[in-house]
C-alpha positions in Angstrom: -3.7 -10.5 11.7 -2.3 -8.9 9.0 -2.7 -5.2 10.0 -1.4 -4.2 6.3 -4.2 -6.1 4.3 -6.5 -4.8 7.3 -5.5 -1.2 6.6 -5.6 -1.3 3.0 -9.2 -3.1 3.1 -10.2 -0.2 5.4 -9.1 2.9 3.2 -10.6 0.6 0.4 -14.0 0.9 2.0 -13.9 4.5 2.1 -14.3 5.0 -1.2 -17.5 5.7 -3.1 -18.9 4.9 -6.3 -18.5 7.8 -7.8 -14.8 8.1 -6.8 -14.8 10.2 -3.7 -12.5 8.9 -0.9 -14.5 10.0 2.7 -12.2 11.0 5.8 -14.4 8.8 7.9 -17.2 5.8 7.0 -20.8 7.3 6.4 -21.6 6.8 10.3 -18.5 8.1 11.3 -17.7 12.0 12.3 -16.3 13.2 8.9 -18.6 11.3 6.3 -17.2 13.6 3.9 -14.4 13.8 1.1 -11.7 16.4 2.4 -9.4 16.7 -0.1 -6.2 16.8 2.1 -6.7 13.3 3.4 -8.1 11.9 0.5 -4.8 12.6 -1.4 -2.6 11.3 1.6 -4.8 7.6 0.8 -4.1 7.8 -2.9 -0.4 7.7 -1.6 -0.9 4.9 0.3 -3.1 3.1 -1.9 -0.9 4.1 -4.9 2.1 2.0 -2.6 0.1 -1.1 -2.6 -0.4 -1.4 -6.2 -4.3 0.1 -6.1 -3.7 3.3 -8.6 -6.8 2.5 -10.1 -8.8 3.5 -7.1 -6.8 6.4 -6.7 -7.5 7.2 -10.4 -11.2 7.2 -9.3 -10.9 9.8 -6.8 -8.8 12.5 -9.3 -11.7 12.2 -11.9 -14.3 12.9 -9.0 -12.1 16.1 -8.6 -11.8 16.8 -12.0 -15.8 16.3 -12.1 -16.9 17.9 -9.2 -14.4 20.8 -8.3 -15.6 23.1 -10.5 -12.5 25.2 -10.1 -13.7 28.1 -13.2 -16.5 29.1 -10.8 -15.4 28.1 -7.5 -11.8 29.8 -7.4 -10.7 27.3 -5.1 -10.0 23.3 -4.2 -12.6 23.3 -1.4 -12.0 21.9 2.1 -14.5 19.3 1.5 -17.4 17.9 -0.3 -20.3 15.7 0.2 -20.9 12.5 -0.9 -22.5 13.6 -4.2 -19.6 15.9 -4.7 -21.0 19.1 -3.9 -19.1 21.7 -1.7 -19.8 21.3 1.9 -17.5 24.0 3.2 -17.2 25.1 6.6 -13.9 26.8 6.3 -12.6 28.7 3.2 -9.2 29.7 1.8 -7.3 26.4 3.0 -4.9 27.0 0.3 -2.6 24.1 0.9 -5.3 21.6 -1.0 -4.2 22.8 -4.4 -0.5 21.9 -4.0 -1.9 18.4 -2.3 -4.1 17.7 -5.2 -1.2 18.1 -8.1 1.1 16.0 -5.6 -1.5 13.5 -5.8 -1.7 13.4 -9.8 1.8 13.0 -9.9 2.0 10.5 -7.5 -0.5 8.0 -9.3 1.2 8.7 -12.6 4.3 7.7 -11.2 2.7 4.4 -10.4 0.6 4.2 -13.2 2.6 5.0 -16.0 -0.3 6.1 -17.8 0.2 9.1 -20.2 -3.7 9.5 -20.7 -4.3 10.1 -17.2 -2.8 13.0 -17.0 -3.8 13.8 -20.2 -7.6 13.9 -18.6 -6.4 15.4 -15.7 -4.1 18.4 -17.9 -7.3 21.0 -17.8 -7.5 20.9 -13.6 -3.9 20.9 -13.6 -3.6 24.1 -15.5 -6.3 25.5 -13.2 -4.7 24.5 -10.1 -1.6 26.2 -10.9 -3.3 29.4 -11.9 -4.6 29.4 -8.3 -1.5 28.7 -6.4 -0.1 31.7 -8.6 -2.9 33.9 -7.2 -2.1 33.0 -3.5 1.5 34.2 -4.2 2.6 37.1 -1.6 5.7 38.5 -1.3 6.9 34.9 -3.5 5.4 33.0 -0.7 1.8 31.9 -0.3 -0.4 33.3 1.7 -3.2 31.2 3.4 -6.2 31.9 6.1 -5.9 28.0 7.2 -4.3 24.7 6.5 -3.8 21.5 7.5 -4.7 22.0 11.2 -7.8 24.4 10.0 -7.4 26.8 12.4 -7.3 30.4 11.4 -5.5 31.8 14.8 -2.6 29.6 14.1 -2.7 29.8 10.5 -3.6 32.9 8.8 -0.7 34.5 7.0 2.5 32.9 5.7 2.3 29.1 7.2 5.0 26.4 6.3 2.6 23.3 5.5 0.7 25.6 2.7 3.8 26.7 1.4 5.1 23.6 1.0 2.3 21.6 -0.7 2.0 24.3 -3.1 6.0 24.1 -3.6 5.7 20.6 -4.5 2.9 20.6 -6.4 4.4 23.1 -8.8 7.6 20.8 -9.1 5.0 17.9 -9.8 3.0 20.1 -12.2 6.3 21.2 -14.0 7.1 17.6 -14.3 3.9 16.6 -15.8 4.0 19.2 -18.6 7.4 17.9 -19.4 5.8 14.4 -20.2 3.1 16.0 -21.9 5.4 18.1 -24.4 4.1 21.5 -22.4 7.5 23.0 -22.2 7.0 26.4 -21.6 4.4 25.3 -18.9 7.4 23.5 -17.3 10.1 25.7 -17.3 7.8 28.3 -16.1 6.2 26.2 -13.6 9.5 24.8 -12.4 11.0 28.4 -11.9 8.0 29.2 -9.9 8.5 26.4 -7.9 12.7 27.0 -7.1 12.0 30.4 -6.1 9.4 29.2 -3.8 11.4 26.7 -2.4 14.1 29.1 -2.2 11.7 31.5 0.0 11.0 28.8 2.1 14.2 28.2 2.8 15.2 31.6 3.6 11.9 33.0 5.3 11.0 30.1 7.5 13.9 28.6 8.7 14.9 29.9 12.3 18.7 29.6 12.4 19.1 30.3 15.9 16.8 27.3 16.8 17.6 25.2 14.0 14.2 24.3 12.7 11.9 25.5 10.7 8.8 28.0 11.9 5.4 26.8 11.6 3.8 30.5 10.7 6.0 33.6 10.4 3.9 35.5 13.0 4.9 32.6 15.4 8.6 32.1 15.1 8.8 29.9 18.1 5.7 28.1 18.1 5.7 24.0 18.2 4.0 22.4 15.8 4.3 19.0 13.7 3.9 20.5 10.5 7.1 22.2 10.8 8.3 18.9 9.3 6.8 19.7 5.9 10.0 20.4 4.4 10.7 16.8 4.8 7.6 15.1 4.5 7.2 17.1 0.7 10.7 16.1 -0.1 11.9 19.4 -0.2 14.7 19.3 2.2 16.8 16.1 3.4 16.6 15.0 7.1 20.1 13.5 7.3 21.5 16.3 5.4 19.9 19.2 7.8 20.7 17.3 11.0 24.6 17.3 10.0 24.6 21.4 8.7 22.9 22.1 12.3 25.5 20.0 14.2 28.2 21.9 12.1 27.0 25.5 12.5 28.9 27.1 15.4 
């Protein structure tokens, strides 16, 4: 059995005609377009050379997100592109969407695609900036959608936002929006600096999930590595060399 081919076929089967990508089949537990899940799926599709499938998802989001009206990238949408929200203010989705758009551009090398995406890119960056408090991102929920654990200053939302700002800056450079590129790049660098400063527990030698719970273990403590903000080998070496 070719597990790679089977996996790709499963991912392709989740895509709707309108471009949305479901988290499960229609008869499954989550027959909705969850932005977080879908972006991660597009990264897998891109790596398999199926960037046209990924493009269709981002056109779906451009058409249905209606950010000027809703003021956030929602947790999920139904098969017709309408919001189907059980939880608000999951502020990691914005950065993830920017990251996915740029990842798709890296694979399709199509400036026309990112030019089409430019209006939603600008809107998403503005939303991320509106979530900033004390130069880090505040959220109510994040990757686990769990208010009690994630309300406040949480690492996955901050890292996804930072990655998104970096990627938006790169897109702005490509499209010759130099002022936007510089501004967004500076904001990404400042957020990156604050993630390293605020979210790293020097005593334990690890990043923390939430500033309110500095010793609570969670897989999302690896967010800086997933989003390419930290080098795992370098960080291990630094920790081993610390007194």
